[in-house]
C-alpha positions in Angstrom: -13.2 12.3 41.0 -10.2 11.2 39.9 -10.6 7.9 40.5 -14.0 8.1 38.5 -12.8 9.5 35.8 -9.7 6.7 35.5 -12.3 4.1 35.8 -14.9 5.6 33.3 -11.7 5.9 31.0 -10.5 2.2 31.8 -13.6 1.1 30.8 -14.0 2.8 27.8 -10.5 1.6 26.5 -11.6 -2.2 27.8 -15.1 -2.0 25.7 -12.9 -0.9 22.8 -10.4 -3.9 23.1 -13.3 -6.3 23.6 -14.8 -4.6 19.9 -11.8 -4.1 18.3 -10.9 -7.9 18.9 -14.6 -9.1 17.6 -14.0 -6.6 14.7 -10.8 -8.3 13.5 -12.6 -11.4 13.5 -15.3 -10.8 10.8 -15.3 -10.0 7.4 -18.2 -8.9 4.9 -18.9 -10.0 1.1 -19.1 -7.0 -1.4 -20.6 -8.0 -4.6 -19.9 -6.1 -7.7 -21.0 -6.3 -11.7 -19.7 -4.5 -15.2 -20.8 -5.4 -18.5 -18.8 -5.3 -21.6 -19.5 -6.1 -25.2 -16.5 -8.0 -25.0 -17.7 -11.0 -23.3 -20.4 -13.5 -24.9 -21.2 -15.2 -21.5 -21.1 -14.4 -17.4 -17.9 -14.5 -15.3 -18.0 -14.5 -11.3 -14.9 -13.7 -9.9 -13.7 -14.0 -5.7 -11.3 -11.5 -5.1 -9.1 -12.2 -1.8 -6.5 -8.6 -1.2 -4.3 -8.6 2.0 -4.9 -11.7 3.5 -1.7 -11.6 5.5 -1.9 -14.5 7.3 -5.3 -13.9 8.9 -7.5 -17.2 9.8 -11.2 -16.7 9.9 -11.9 -20.0 11.5 -9.5 -22.7 11.9 -7.5 -22.9 8.6 -9.6 -20.9 7.2 -13.0 -22.6 6.9 -15.5 -19.5 7.1 -13.7 -17.6 4.4 -13.3 -20.8 2.5 -17.1 -21.6 3.4 -18.2 -18.0 1.8 -16.1 -18.1 -1.5 -17.5 -22.1 -1.9 -21.0 -20.9 -1.4 -20.2 -17.9 -4.3 -19.8 -20.4 -6.8 -17.2 -18.6 -8.5 -15.4 -19.2 -12.2 -12.1 -18.0 -10.9 -10.1 -16.2 -7.9 -8.1 -13.8 -8.5 -5.6 -13.1 -5.9 -4.1 -9.0 -5.9 -1.1 -9.3 -4.1 0.0 -9.5 0.1 -1.2 -13.0 0.9 1.6 -13.0 3.6 3.5 -10.8 5.9 7.0 -10.8 4.6 8.7 -11.0 7.7 6.7 -13.6 9.4 7.4 -17.0 8.0 4.2 -18.4 9.8 2.1 -16.5 7.4 3.8 -18.5 4.6 2.5 -21.8 5.7 -1.5 -20.2 6.2 -1.1 -18.8 3.1 -0.2 -21.9 1.5 -2.8 -23.9 3.4 -5.6 -21.5 2.4 -4.2 -21.4 -1.7 -4.3 -25.5 -1.3 -8.1 -25.7 -0.9 -8.4 -22.5 -3.1 -7.5 -24.2 -6.3 -10.0 -27.0 -5.5 -12.9 -24.5 -5.9 -11.6 -22.9 -8.7 -8.5 -21.9 -10.8 -6.2 -19.3 -8.8 -4.5 -16.1 -10.4 -2.5 -14.7 -8.1 0.2 -11.6 -8.4 2.4 -10.5 -5.7 2.0 -7.3 -3.5 4.7 -5.6 -1.8 5.0 -8.4 0.7 5.8 -11.0 -1.8 7.6 -9.0 -3.7 10.2 -8.1 -1.0 10.0 -11.5 0.6 11.2 -12.4 -3.0 13.7 -9.5 -3.7 15.6 -8.9 -0.9 18.4 -10.9 0.9 17.1 -11.8 4.2 16.7 -14.9 7.0 13.2 -15.1 5.2 14.2 -15.2 1.2 14.8 -19.3 1.4 11.6 -19.6 3.4 9.7 -17.3 0.5 11.7 -19.3 -2.3 9.9 -22.4 -0.5 6.5 -21.6 -0.2 6.5 -20.1 -4.0 7.7 -23.5 -5.3 4.6 -24.9 -3.1 2.2 -22.3 -4.5 3.3 -23.3 -8.3 2.8 -26.9 -7.8 -0.6 -26.7 -6.7 -1.1 -25.6 -10.4 -1.4 -21.7 -9.4 -1.3 -19.3 -12.0 1.6 -17.0 -10.5 1.7 -14.0 -13.1 5.2 -11.8 -12.7 4.3 -8.9 -15.1 2.5 -11.9 -17.3 -1.1 -12.6 -19.0 -2.8 -15.6 -18.9 -6.2 -16.2 -20.7 -9.4 -17.8 -18.8 -12.0 -17.7 -21.6 -12.5 -14.2 -23.0 -10.6 -12.6 -20.4 -6.8 -11.8 -20.6 -5.8 -12.1 -16.5 -2.9 -9.7 -16.0 -0.6 -9.4 -13.0 1.4 -6.5 -12.4 4.7 -5.8 -10.2 5.5 -2.4 -9.3 9.0 -1.3 -8.1 9.1 -1.6 -4.1 10.2 2.3 -4.3 6.6 2.4 -5.1 5.5 1.9 -1.3 7.8 4.2 0.5 5.7 5.5 3.3 4.7 9.1 3.5 5.8 9.3 -0.2 4.0 10.1 -2.9 6.3 8.1 -5.7 5.3 8.2 -9.8 5.4 5.3 -11.8 8.4 5.5 -14.0 7.8 6.7 -17.3 5.6 4.2 -19.6 6.4 1.4 -16.7 3.4 0.0 -17.6 3.5 -0.2 -21.6 7.6 -1.4 -20.9 6.6 -3.8 -18.6 3.1 -5.1 -19.4 2.6 -8.0 -22.2 0.6 -5.7 -24.8 -2.9 -6.4 -24.5 -5.8 -6.8 -27.4 -8.0 -4.6 -27.6 -11.4 -6.8 -28.2 -10.4 -9.1 -25.1 -11.6 -8.3 -22.0 -8.5 -6.8 -19.9 -8.4 -7.8 -16.3 -5.3 -6.4 -14.0 -4.4 -7.5 -10.7 -2.5 -4.6 -9.4 -1.8 -4.5 -5.7 -1.0 -0.3 -5.3 -4.4 1.6 -5.6 -2.2 4.6 -6.0 -1.9 4.4 -9.7 -5.5 3.7 -10.5 -5.7 6.3 -13.6 -2.5 4.7 -15.3 -4.0 1.3 -15.1 -7.2 2.2 -16.7 -5.1 4.3 -19.2 -2.8 1.8 -20.1 -6.4 -0.3 -21.0 -7.5 -2.3 -18.5 -11.1 -3.0 -18.9 -11.0 -3.8 -14.9 -8.5 -3.9 -12.1 -8.5 -5.5 -8.5 -6.1 -3.5 -5.9 -5.6 -3.8 -2.6 -2.9 -2.5 -0.2 -4.4 0.2 1.7 -7.0 -2.1 3.6 -9.5 0.6 3.4 -7.4 3.1 5.3 -6.8 2.1 9.5 -10.0 4.1 10.0 -12.8 5.0 8.3 -15.2 7.9 8.6 -19.0 7.4 7.5 -20.4 9.5 4.6 -16.4 10.6 4.4 -13.8 7.6 3.8 -10.7 6.9 5.0 -8.9 9.0 7.6 -5.3 7.0 7.1 -4.2 4.7 5.3 -1.3 2.3 6.6 0.7 4.1 4.5 0.3 7.1 6.6 -1.2 9.2 3.9 -4.5 11.3 4.6 -7.3 10.6 3.3 -6.4 8.7 0.6 -8.0 8.7 -2.6 -8.6 5.6 -3.8 -9.1 3.9 -0.5 -11.5 1.2 -1.3 -14.7 0.8 -3.6 -15.6 1.1 -6.8 -14.0 3.6 -9.3 -14.8 4.5 -12.6 -12.0 6.3 -15.2 -14.8 6.8 -18.4 -16.3 3.0 -18.1 -12.4 1.0 -17.5 -13.8 0.1 -13.6 -10.7 0.0 -10.7 -11.9 -1.7 -7.5 -9.7 -1.4 -4.5 -10.6 -4.0 -1.9 -10.6 -3.4 2.1 -8.4 -6.3 1.9 -9.0 -9.1 4.5 -6.0 -8.6 7.0 -4.1 -6.8 8.5 -0.1 -6.3 10.0 1.9 -3.9 11.7 -1.1 -1.7 12.6 -4.5 -3.9 13.6 -6.8 -1.6 13.7 -10.2 -1.8 11.7 -12.9 0.9 13.0 -16.1 1.0 10.5 -13.9 -0.8 8.4 -14.8 -4.2 8.0 -12.6 -6.7 6.3 -13.9 -7.5 3.2 -14.5 -10.3 0.3 -15.2 -8.8 -3.0 -17.1 -11.0 -5.8 -17.2 -9.6 -9.1 -20.2 -10.6 -12.3 -18.5 -9.5 -15.5 -21.6 -9.6 -18.2 -22.4 -9.3 -21.7 -23.5 -6.0 -22.5 -26.9 -7.5 -23.6 -28.0 -9.2 -20.8 -30.2 -7.1 -18.1 
C-alpha cells in the first residue's frame, strides 16, 4: 500500500513538473483600449514587462513575431528585462532590444533589477554599464525619471528607491516623491507613465498619469481562478495590484503578469503575458 502511495505521489509530481515546464514556455496576448479627449488619432503600444532574460524560441523569435504581427506604433518596457546577478541575461535582453527598435520606437524604464545592477557596486556593475551603453547606442529611449514626447503622448519613466522593493515589507513612497522627482506634466497632454512597482498605483494616478504600466509582481506566483494572486514574488499574500486593469476615476493602471520569472520559476494558472494597448480619441467607437 505504501509503495502504491509513493508511486502515485511520484507520478503527480512528474506530471506537475512536465506541465509547469511547458507552461513556462508559453505566453498569452492581452489587449486593452482607453479613450481620451487628449488625442486626435489612435496609438497602439506593445508592452513588455519582466522578461528577465527569458527566451521564447531561439533569440525570442516567437515573442518578436507576436509583437510584429500587432503592428505597434511604439514599444514600452516598464523594467526588469534582465536579472541583475545573471550577466547572460544582459546579452539575451540586448538581442531582443536590437530587434524591437527595428519594429517601433522603444521606451525603457528601469525596474528593481536594472536599478540594483546600476547602483550597487558588484562584479556585475561594469557589465551592466556596458549593457546600458549598448542599449543607448541602439537609439532606445532610456528614461531615468525623464519624459519624452511621442506624437500627442508624453512618456515618462519612473525609478523609485530600492528600499521600496523590500520583500515582505510595505514601504511607503517618500512624501511627494513623484512631484519632486518627475518632470511636471502638461494638463492637455496624454500622460503615459512606466512605473515598475504596482504597489503605488494610486500615487501614480494621483500624480496625473492618464495611463500607467507596471509589472514586478509577475501576476503572483500562483493565481486562483476567480480570486487572483495567492502570493507575489515579494512574499505578499493576496496582493491588491497583482495583474490586470485598475481604474482611479478614469485614470488607468495596467499591471502586466510579465514575460519571465527569476528565482522562483513558478506560474500556476498564471500564464506569461504580452500586453497591447490602443489609445483612441474619445469620439471613436
